[in-house]
LOGU-16487 format. One line per field, with one value per residue: residue in one letter; x, y, z of N, C-alpha, C in turn. Coordinates in nm, 3 decimals, padded with zeros to 5 digits. Each point is the difference from the previous one (the first is absolute). Layout:
// LOGU-16487
res: [a,...]
n.c1: [X,...]
n.c2: [Y,...]
n.c3: [Z,...]
ca.c1: [X,...]
ca.c2: [Y,...]
ca.c3: [Z,...]
c.c1: [X,...]
c.c2: [Y,...]
c.c3: [Z,...]
This chain:
// LOGU-16487
res: [m,s,v,g,d,a,p,g,g,g,l,r,i,l,f,f,g,l,p,v,g,i,s,a,a,v,l,a,g,l,l,a,d,g,a,d,v,a,a,v,v,v,p,a,a,a,i,p,h,l,l,p,d,a,p,a,p,l,a,a,i,e,p,h,r,p,t,a,t,l,l,l,e,g,a,s,p,t,d,t,l,a,v,a,w,a,a,r,l,p,v,l,a,v,t,d,f,a,v,p,a,a,l,a,a,l,a,a,l,r,p,d,v,a,v,v,a,c,f,t,r,r,i,p,a,a,l,l,a,v,p,r,l,g,f,l,n,l,h,p,s,l,l,p,a,y,r,g,p,r,p,v,y,w,q,l,r,h,q,a,p,t,g,v,t,v,h,y,m,d,e,g,l,d,t,g,d,v,a,a,q,r,p,v,a,l,p,p,g,l,s,e,a,q,a,e,r,r,l,m,l,v,g,l,d,l,l,r,g,i,l,a,e,l,a,q,g,i,v,r,r,r,p,q,p,p,g,g,s,t,y,g,f,p,p,e,e,g]
n.c1: [-00.878,00.086,00.005,00.044,-00.107,-00.023,00.006,-00.082,00.001,-00.073,00.087,00.059,-00.092,00.077,-00.143,00.035,-00.059,-00.071,-00.073,00.064,-00.068,00.090,-00.013,-00.158,-00.006,00.117,-00.042,-00.120,00.112,00.041,-00.136,-00.048,00.129,-00.078,00.032,00.094,-00.069,00.096,00.008,-00.062,00.090,-00.074,00.051,00.021,00.062,-00.022,-00.098,00.027,-00.131,00.115,00.100,00.064,-00.036,00.074,00.049,00.039,00.139,-00.036,-00.096,-00.094,-00.066,-00.124,-00.031,-00.067,00.014,-00.049,00.132,-00.097,-00.025,00.106,00.015,-00.126,00.032,00.060,00.065,00.102,-00.015,-00.009,-00.085,00.104,-00.063,-00.118,00.108,00.055,-00.098,-00.064,00.144,-00.038,00.054,00.105,-00.084,00.148,-00.049,00.102,00.040,00.084,00.085,00.047,-00.153,00.011,-00.106,-00.012,00.130,00.007,-00.101,00.089,00.085,-00.064,-00.004,00.130,-00.009,-00.034,-00.127,00.023,-00.123,00.056,-00.137,00.109,00.092,-00.059,00.017,00.099,00.047,00.041,00.152,-00.100,-00.105,00.076,00.013,-00.131,-00.030,00.045,-00.081,00.000,00.012,-00.111,00.072,-00.144,00.078,-00.099,00.098,00.056,-00.002,00.101,-00.058,-00.017,00.081,-00.079,-00.058,00.021,00.089,-00.098,-00.069,00.104,-00.022,-00.133,00.006,00.102,-00.096,00.060,00.069,-00.096,00.006,00.041,00.025,00.042,-00.017,00.094,-00.043,00.070,00.083,00.040,-00.010,-00.108,00.124,-00.071,00.033,00.031,-00.098,-00.068,-00.049,-00.112,00.066,-00.089,-00.019,-00.011,-00.122,00.003,-00.039,00.106,-00.112,00.078,-00.111,-00.032,00.109,-00.026,-00.104,00.018,00.093,-00.078,-00.055,00.041,00.027,-00.105,00.024,00.093,-00.101,-00.089,00.027,00.030,-00.131,00.005,00.067,-00.023,-00.135,00.066,00.021,-00.106,00.135,-00.069,00.142,-00.031,00.125,-00.060,-00.003,00.112,-00.006,-00.055,-00.109,-00.056,-00.141,-00.039,-00.114,-00.104,00.014,-00.091,00.113,00.075]
n.c2: [02.076,00.078,00.022,00.135,-00.026,-00.052,-00.129,-00.019,00.131,-00.035,-00.103,-00.038,-00.089,-00.104,-00.064,-00.105,-00.100,-00.079,-00.088,00.064,-00.064,-00.041,-00.014,00.000,-00.045,-00.027,-00.040,-00.047,-00.123,-00.016,-00.049,-00.073,-00.028,-00.017,-00.126,-00.009,-00.081,-00.018,-00.093,-00.095,-00.079,-00.114,-00.148,00.012,-00.100,00.141,00.044,-00.141,00.028,00.064,-00.106,00.126,-00.060,00.101,-00.006,00.137,00.033,00.105,-00.032,00.102,-00.008,00.053,00.066,-00.080,00.062,00.100,00.097,00.099,-00.099,00.008,00.083,00.023,-00.071,-00.026,00.120,-00.134,00.062,-00.127,00.041,-00.044,-00.057,-00.059,-00.036,-00.081,-00.140,00.017,-00.017,-00.047,-00.099,00.048,-00.123,-00.016,-00.083,-00.066,-00.037,00.107,-00.030,-00.117,-00.004,00.040,-00.035,-00.119,00.009,00.033,-00.066,-00.099,-00.004,-00.002,-00.080,00.050,-00.136,00.041,-00.051,-00.107,-00.030,-00.112,-00.043,-00.079,-00.067,-00.067,00.125,-00.042,00.070,00.025,-00.014,00.008,-00.083,-00.070,00.000,-00.041,-00.009,00.123,-00.046,-00.112,-00.129,00.026,-00.116,-00.029,-00.047,-00.104,00.016,-00.066,00.053,-00.033,-00.075,-00.127,00.004,00.065,-00.064,-00.099,00.141,00.037,-00.056,00.045,00.108,00.018,-00.055,00.069,00.079,00.060,00.085,00.063,00.033,00.125,-00.010,00.124,-00.064,00.033,-00.028,-00.187,-00.087,-00.002,-00.072,00.180,00.025,00.087,00.095,00.022,00.098,-00.053,-00.010,-00.075,-00.064,-00.108,-00.003,-00.106,00.025,-00.093,-00.109,00.084,00.032,-00.082,00.019,-00.028,-00.115,-00.037,00.034,-00.030,-00.083,-00.018,-00.014,-00.062,-00.061,-00.005,00.033,-00.136,-00.034,00.052,-00.052,-00.105,00.005,00.028,-00.051,-00.101,00.053,-00.011,-00.094,-00.077,-00.053,-00.121,-00.092,-00.158,-00.027,-00.122,-00.055,-00.058,-00.112,-00.039,00.033,-00.123,00.026,-00.064,-00.076,00.017,-00.096,00.060,00.095,-00.078]
n.c3: [00.728,-00.013,-00.140,00.005,00.096,-00.101,00.090,-00.144,00.053,-00.049,00.084,-00.096,00.025,-00.028,00.012,00.051,-00.022,00.107,-00.081,00.092,00.139,00.009,-00.141,-00.009,00.094,-00.044,-00.066,00.081,00.087,-00.066,-00.017,00.098,-00.001,-00.130,00.013,-00.071,-00.007,-00.090,00.031,-00.042,00.031,-00.049,00.047,-00.085,00.036,00.052,-00.144,-00.030,00.118,00.006,-00.029,-00.052,-00.099,-00.063,00.116,00.014,-00.045,00.000,00.039,-00.098,00.111,-00.088,00.075,00.064,00.126,-00.014,-00.004,-00.007,-00.041,-00.033,00.090,-00.076,-00.087,00.074,-00.079,00.058,00.117,00.021,-00.086,-00.082,-00.069,00.049,00.074,-00.090,-00.036,00.110,-00.064,-00.105,00.053,-00.084,-00.062,00.028,-00.077,00.079,-00.103,-00.049,00.117,-00.075,-00.005,-00.112,-00.061,00.067,-00.050,-00.131,00.000,00.063,-00.085,-00.058,00.142,-00.012,00.052,00.120,00.025,00.023,00.055,00.030,-00.015,00.002,-00.053,-00.073,-00.052,-00.077,00.033,-00.141,00.000,-00.119,00.099,00.050,-00.084,-00.044,00.141,00.037,00.107,-00.077,00.027,00.084,00.073,00.032,00.060,-00.007,-00.002,00.070,-00.144,-00.049,00.120,00.003,-00.097,-00.148,-00.100,00.096,00.028,00.001,-00.053,-00.050,00.022,-00.032,-00.083,-00.036,00.039,-00.133,-00.006,00.000,-00.143,-00.061,-00.173,-00.002,-00.145,-00.055,-00.115,00.005,-00.049,00.123,00.044,00.026,-00.084,-00.028,00.014,00.148,-00.028,00.049,00.124,-00.001,00.106,00.005,00.158,-00.033,00.000,00.112,-00.078,-00.054,-00.089,-00.112,-00.067,00.124,-00.016,-00.103,00.027,00.100,-00.084,-00.148,00.091,00.070,-00.110,-00.036,00.122,-00.003,-00.127,00.089,00.133,-00.055,-00.047,00.144,00.047,-00.070,00.024,00.104,-00.097,00.135,-00.033,00.080,00.000,00.043,-00.040,-00.031,00.119,-00.009,-00.072,00.089,-00.042,-00.087,00.000,-00.078,-00.071,00.107,00.051,00.088,-00.003,00.020]
ca.c1: [00.154,00.100,00.109,00.116,00.011,-00.044,00.113,00.122,00.030,-00.050,00.051,-00.104,00.018,-00.028,-00.023,-00.003,-00.077,-00.096,-00.154,-00.011,00.026,00.137,00.032,-00.060,00.066,00.137,-00.047,-00.054,00.035,00.100,-00.061,-00.078,00.131,00.034,00.152,-00.022,-00.012,00.011,-00.046,-00.012,00.047,-00.005,00.018,-00.115,-00.038,-00.074,-00.073,-00.042,-00.105,-00.004,00.102,-00.054,00.046,00.163,00.038,00.144,00.091,-00.048,-00.147,-00.046,-00.106,-00.086,-00.118,-00.110,-00.118,00.043,00.072,-00.057,-00.079,00.094,-00.023,-00.111,-00.069,00.040,00.180,00.078,00.116,00.124,00.069,00.132,-00.057,-00.095,00.040,00.070,-00.101,-00.030,00.093,00.021,00.158,00.003,00.046,00.066,00.052,00.115,-00.001,00.122,00.088,00.117,-00.041,00.091,-00.105,-00.060,00.094,-00.004,-00.144,00.015,00.107,-00.099,-00.102,00.117,-00.020,00.127,00.066,-00.112,-00.012,-00.050,-00.083,-00.070,00.034,00.056,00.109,00.135,-00.007,00.124,00.096,00.003,-00.127,00.090,00.122,-00.110,-00.048,00.158,00.034,-00.022,-00.085,00.003,-00.111,-00.038,00.005,-00.003,00.147,00.130,00.114,00.011,-00.064,-00.130,-00.021,-00.097,-00.189,-00.077,00.063,-00.100,-00.007,00.120,00.025,-00.084,00.015,00.113,-00.033,00.124,00.001,-00.053,00.047,-00.060,00.112,-00.022,00.167,-00.001,-00.020,00.086,-00.065,00.000,-00.116,00.001,00.127,00.006,00.058,-00.137,-00.047,-00.051,00.008,-00.049,-00.071,-00.125,-00.051,-00.147,-00.062,-00.035,-00.096,-00.049,00.067,00.106,-00.047,-00.030,00.141,00.060,-00.046,00.067,00.121,00.006,-00.084,00.126,00.049,-00.050,00.028,00.111,00.006,-00.002,00.168,00.104,-00.031,-00.010,00.157,00.035,-00.021,00.094,00.121,00.099,-00.038,00.054,-00.048,00.125,00.005,-00.040,00.133,00.013,-00.086,-00.192,-00.064,-00.100,-00.092,-00.078,-00.168,-00.035,00.024,-00.125,-00.041,00.136]
ca.c2: [-00.005,00.039,-00.055,00.018,-00.060,-00.122,-00.082,00.021,00.114,00.016,-00.097,-00.102,-00.116,-00.102,-00.089,-00.090,-00.066,-00.084,00.031,-00.092,00.144,00.045,00.081,00.076,00.100,00.065,00.082,00.074,00.121,00.114,00.091,00.094,00.089,00.103,-00.055,00.043,-00.158,00.003,-00.124,-00.128,-00.097,-00.160,-00.112,-00.048,-00.128,-00.005,00.061,-00.061,00.013,00.146,00.033,-00.027,-00.092,00.020,00.127,00.025,-00.057,00.155,00.001,00.085,-00.059,00.073,-00.056,-00.048,00.082,00.149,00.001,00.075,-00.090,-00.141,-00.016,00.003,-00.090,-00.124,-00.010,-00.006,00.091,-00.068,-00.023,00.111,00.066,00.116,00.151,00.064,00.060,00.055,00.123,00.029,-00.039,-00.135,-00.130,-00.083,-00.172,-00.047,-00.140,-00.034,00.149,00.025,00.063,00.189,00.087,00.050,00.080,00.140,00.026,00.027,00.086,00.158,00.078,00.067,-00.014,00.051,-00.089,-00.074,-00.069,-00.175,-00.027,-00.126,00.010,-00.140,00.032,00.047,00.137,-00.017,00.104,00.117,00.076,00.070,00.132,00.137,00.069,00.064,-00.006,-00.134,-00.093,-00.015,-00.120,-00.041,-00.123,-00.051,-00.022,00.112,-00.054,-00.124,-00.146,-00.023,00.055,-00.081,00.042,-00.018,-00.026,-00.002,-00.144,-00.068,00.035,-00.054,-00.146,00.002,00.086,00.111,00.147,00.116,00.151,00.061,00.080,00.105,-00.008,00.025,-00.166,00.018,-00.073,-00.118,-00.031,00.040,00.008,00.141,00.097,00.034,00.102,-00.014,-00.161,-00.013,-00.143,-00.001,-00.101,-00.034,-00.092,-00.132,-00.015,00.073,-00.096,00.053,00.110,00.112,00.049,00.058,00.134,00.026,00.032,00.088,00.177,00.060,00.058,00.149,00.088,00.031,00.056,00.145,00.057,00.001,00.090,00.172,00.012,00.035,00.151,00.081,-00.027,-00.058,-00.181,-00.049,-00.132,-00.075,-00.141,-00.111,-00.060,-00.160,-00.113,-00.002,-00.118,00.025,-00.139,-00.008,00.008,-00.170,-00.129,-00.045,00.096,-00.056]
ca.c3: [00.002,-00.144,-00.036,00.080,00.115,-00.006,00.011,-00.123,-00.001,-00.158,-00.101,-00.093,00.043,-00.043,00.103,-00.043,00.090,-00.081,00.091,00.153,00.087,00.058,-00.084,00.006,00.133,-00.024,-00.126,00.065,00.081,-00.084,-00.103,00.109,-00.001,-00.102,-00.087,-00.130,-00.029,-00.166,-00.046,00.074,-00.126,00.050,-00.095,-00.124,00.040,00.125,-00.006,-00.152,-00.075,-00.035,-00.084,-00.184,-00.087,-00.030,00.054,-00.040,00.111,00.089,-00.040,00.136,00.035,00.021,00.095,-00.029,00.024,00.045,00.103,00.122,00.029,00.049,00.112,00.071,-00.065,00.038,00.000,00.125,00.012,00.039,-00.139,-00.026,-00.136,00.097,00.074,-00.075,-00.081,00.067,00.056,-00.143,00.009,-00.125,00.036,-00.109,00.018,-00.067,-00.049,-00.024,00.030,-00.104,-00.131,00.049,00.031,00.123,00.115,-00.010,00.025,00.141,00.008,-00.033,00.098,00.060,00.164,00.091,00.069,-00.010,00.096,-00.023,00.124,-00.030,-00.148,-00.041,-00.116,00.032,-00.057,-00.063,00.026,-00.077,00.060,00.144,-00.043,-00.018,00.120,00.017,00.127,-00.018,00.049,00.129,-00.018,00.144,00.020,00.170,00.114,00.044,-00.103,-00.120,00.056,-00.114,-00.131,-00.062,-00.003,00.110,00.110,00.094,-00.007,00.058,00.167,00.074,-00.009,00.095,00.135,00.002,00.037,-00.161,-00.028,-00.098,-00.032,-00.107,-00.041,-00.107,-00.055,-00.094,-00.088,00.095,00.055,00.125,00.067,00.033,00.114,00.082,00.048,00.135,00.058,00.150,00.047,-00.004,00.054,-00.054,00.104,-00.014,-00.113,-00.112,-00.125,-00.077,-00.049,00.146,00.060,-00.145,00.019,00.147,-00.031,-00.100,00.025,00.055,-00.125,-00.055,00.076,-00.028,-00.114,-00.003,00.008,-00.098,-00.115,00.039,-00.017,-00.147,-00.026,00.061,-00.056,00.093,-00.021,00.078,-00.058,00.043,-00.033,00.093,00.049,-00.062,00.093,-00.010,-00.077,-00.091,-00.008,-00.114,00.038,00.058,-00.050,-00.101,-00.116,-00.081]
c.c1: [00.026,00.083,00.130,-00.004,-00.013,00.151,00.120,-00.003,-00.026,00.072,-00.102,00.035,-00.108,-00.019,-00.022,-00.070,-00.104,-00.162,-00.015,00.001,00.115,00.047,-00.080,00.009,00.074,-00.044,-00.130,00.049,00.120,-00.096,-00.057,00.103,00.003,00.096,-00.044,00.022,-00.034,-00.100,-00.005,00.045,-00.040,00.027,-00.133,-00.042,-00.098,-00.085,-00.076,-00.118,-00.043,00.038,-00.118,00.042,00.102,00.038,00.137,00.087,-00.054,-00.129,-00.079,-00.126,-00.111,-00.101,-00.103,-00.137,00.025,00.068,-00.068,-00.096,00.072,00.008,-00.125,-00.086,00.064,00.134,00.036,00.109,00.124,00.064,00.076,-00.071,-00.102,00.061,00.081,-00.103,-00.092,00.071,-00.006,00.146,-00.006,00.053,00.041,00.050,00.108,00.017,00.158,00.064,00.090,-00.004,00.078,-00.162,-00.030,00.090,-00.018,-00.147,00.007,00.096,-00.073,-00.071,00.083,-00.004,00.160,00.052,-00.137,-00.007,-00.062,-00.058,-00.080,00.001,00.046,00.107,00.118,00.029,00.133,00.056,-00.001,-00.112,00.034,00.063,-00.092,-00.044,00.136,00.010,-00.052,-00.139,-00.025,-00.113,-00.010,00.006,-00.038,00.073,00.102,00.122,00.138,-00.091,-00.147,-00.031,-00.084,-00.119,-00.071,00.051,-00.099,-00.027,00.129,00.042,-00.082,00.019,00.136,00.002,00.116,-00.029,-00.086,-00.003,-00.014,00.147,-00.041,00.169,-00.010,00.029,00.122,-00.009,-00.017,-00.142,00.010,00.155,00.038,00.083,-00.146,-00.007,-00.055,-00.040,-00.065,-00.070,-00.129,-00.058,-00.162,-00.096,-00.029,-00.114,-00.043,00.009,00.091,-00.063,-00.030,00.135,00.046,-00.057,00.024,00.147,00.002,-00.052,00.136,00.116,-00.048,00.024,00.169,00.056,-00.056,00.108,00.092,-00.044,00.003,00.160,00.043,-00.040,00.068,00.146,00.111,-00.030,00.082,-00.022,00.156,-00.009,-00.064,00.096,00.012,-00.099,-00.150,-00.060,-00.089,-00.060,-00.112,-00.123,00.025,00.008,-00.164,-00.055,00.131,-00.035]
c.c2: [00.022,-00.113,-00.016,-00.027,-00.161,-00.074,00.014,00.111,00.029,-00.075,-00.071,-00.127,-00.109,-00.089,-00.165,-00.131,-00.085,00.044,-00.065,00.116,00.015,00.114,00.108,00.074,00.080,00.129,00.117,00.143,00.090,00.116,00.087,00.096,00.125,-00.022,00.060,-00.149,00.061,-00.149,-00.117,-00.111,-00.121,-00.049,-00.037,-00.132,-00.014,00.052,-00.038,00.033,00.174,00.042,-00.021,-00.147,-00.037,00.091,00.021,-00.028,00.092,00.014,00.083,-00.071,00.057,-00.043,-00.062,00.097,00.143,-00.005,00.038,-00.105,-00.148,-00.049,-00.003,-00.113,-00.157,-00.043,00.016,00.114,-00.066,-00.045,00.103,00.088,00.079,00.119,00.102,00.123,00.120,00.151,00.044,-00.009,-00.114,-00.124,-00.070,-00.126,-00.016,-00.130,-00.031,00.183,-00.023,00.091,00.134,00.098,-00.007,00.030,00.139,00.050,00.057,00.142,00.151,00.014,00.024,-00.005,00.057,-00.174,-00.163,-00.090,-00.131,-00.029,-00.182,-00.019,-00.124,-00.043,00.036,00.144,00.018,00.143,00.113,00.081,00.030,00.126,00.134,00.081,00.077,-00.059,-00.124,-00.046,-00.047,-00.119,-00.015,-00.154,-00.024,-00.085,00.044,-00.068,00.010,-00.065,00.018,00.087,-00.116,00.024,00.001,-00.004,-00.017,-00.140,-00.087,00.056,-00.075,-00.148,-00.045,00.072,00.057,00.135,00.037,00.150,00.029,00.083,00.047,-00.013,00.075,-00.091,00.063,-00.106,-00.140,-00.056,00.015,00.016,00.163,00.083,-00.019,00.126,00.007,-00.150,00.028,-00.109,00.059,-00.101,-00.024,-00.089,-00.140,-00.032,00.074,-00.090,00.072,00.121,00.125,00.075,00.080,00.130,00.089,00.058,00.124,00.135,00.026,00.016,00.124,00.082,00.052,00.046,00.166,00.073,-00.001,00.089,00.139,-00.020,00.001,00.142,00.076,-00.001,-00.108,-00.163,-00.052,-00.144,-00.038,-00.140,-00.096,-00.065,-00.140,-00.076,00.018,-00.137,00.045,-00.106,00.022,-00.014,-00.132,-00.104,-00.044,00.082,-00.006,-00.046]
c.c3: [-00.151,-00.054,00.068,00.124,00.003,00.010,-00.108,-00.013,-00.197,-00.110,-00.096,00.023,-00.135,00.067,-00.073,00.106,-00.081,00.059,00.099,00.097,00.052,-00.092,00.008,00.131,-00.012,-00.121,00.051,00.108,-00.097,-00.071,00.144,00.063,-00.073,-00.107,-00.149,-00.115,-00.152,-00.064,00.126,-00.088,00.060,-00.110,-00.099,00.077,00.124,-00.021,-00.129,-00.050,-00.027,-00.126,-00.197,-00.039,-00.005,00.084,-00.044,00.156,00.122,-00.019,00.130,00.014,00.078,00.139,-00.073,-00.015,00.048,00.101,00.111,00.076,00.052,00.120,00.082,-00.090,00.044,00.003,00.111,00.002,00.027,-00.172,-00.029,-00.121,00.040,00.038,-00.114,-00.107,00.064,00.046,-00.146,-00.065,-00.153,00.098,-00.139,00.018,-00.115,-00.035,-00.043,00.023,-00.085,-00.141,00.016,-00.029,00.130,00.110,-00.031,00.022,00.185,00.028,-00.040,00.072,00.084,00.179,00.012,00.093,-00.017,00.121,-00.019,00.141,-00.049,-00.178,-00.053,-00.131,00.066,-00.066,-00.068,00.016,-00.080,00.028,00.145,-00.022,-00.045,00.080,00.017,00.132,00.029,00.048,00.136,00.027,00.161,00.006,00.171,00.079,00.020,-00.079,00.101,00.044,-00.134,-00.095,-00.058,00.030,00.110,00.134,00.146,00.037,00.080,00.125,00.089,00.014,00.113,00.101,00.029,00.054,-00.104,00.055,-00.132,-00.045,-00.151,-00.070,-00.113,-00.126,-00.110,-00.129,00.067,00.097,00.154,00.053,-00.032,00.101,00.059,00.016,00.167,00.004,00.167,00.039,00.060,00.093,-00.061,00.148,-00.084,-00.052,-00.108,-00.151,-00.063,-00.059,00.088,00.026,-00.136,00.013,00.102,-00.040,-00.063,00.032,00.118,-00.101,-00.031,00.112,-00.019,-00.140,00.002,00.032,-00.118,-00.101,00.030,-00.004,-00.136,-00.067,00.039,-00.054,00.079,-00.033,00.080,-00.044,00.046,-00.093,00.078,00.038,-00.055,00.046,-00.069,-00.018,-00.115,-00.004,-00.119,00.047,00.082,-00.054,-00.112,-00.118,-00.081,-00.151]
């Protein structure tokens, strides 16, 4: 598949995620499609063991083994960092988006669009404005229902309808315009992690269609309806 035939159609993508399986699956899917990913951004707090002694607000994290052997010498393919390094992508750990140098470094990558798949930091308005097509977040619920950091946990606990939404990000918590949404019926007995992975892979399929349309100048977005619900972390994690 050529870059022009990829779902992103040559769009330059800045990817935000965590070193966890669901982020890795979305990143790996984009790379398999031939997407042009400029860099991978992770919260510094998620990888303290890889940080230098005095990390910059936005620090480049180097692989601890040669990239050609990362996936062959025990690095898990479900690790976002391993997926990024195997593709020879820059990995950037952010400690403070508010520092002008960090914002300037991300802007210098000249992304057309940012993709977020599980990220624990709020994205400030100044950074939201950097990609010309905005930020797209994969959220495993049918927004506006179940906003917040652990939507799958609460949907399973409440035996609620499940699904996934890809939405444009604003300064609120999962409140931005909906780009695409799909209900997903889950089989009984799935763990939270299993359910989340299934939902996020459906979200990846939705994202592919959105990126393909954006590359053609087609933008589909609609405001979320009034109301909805927001849940925090489970009580045992509060």
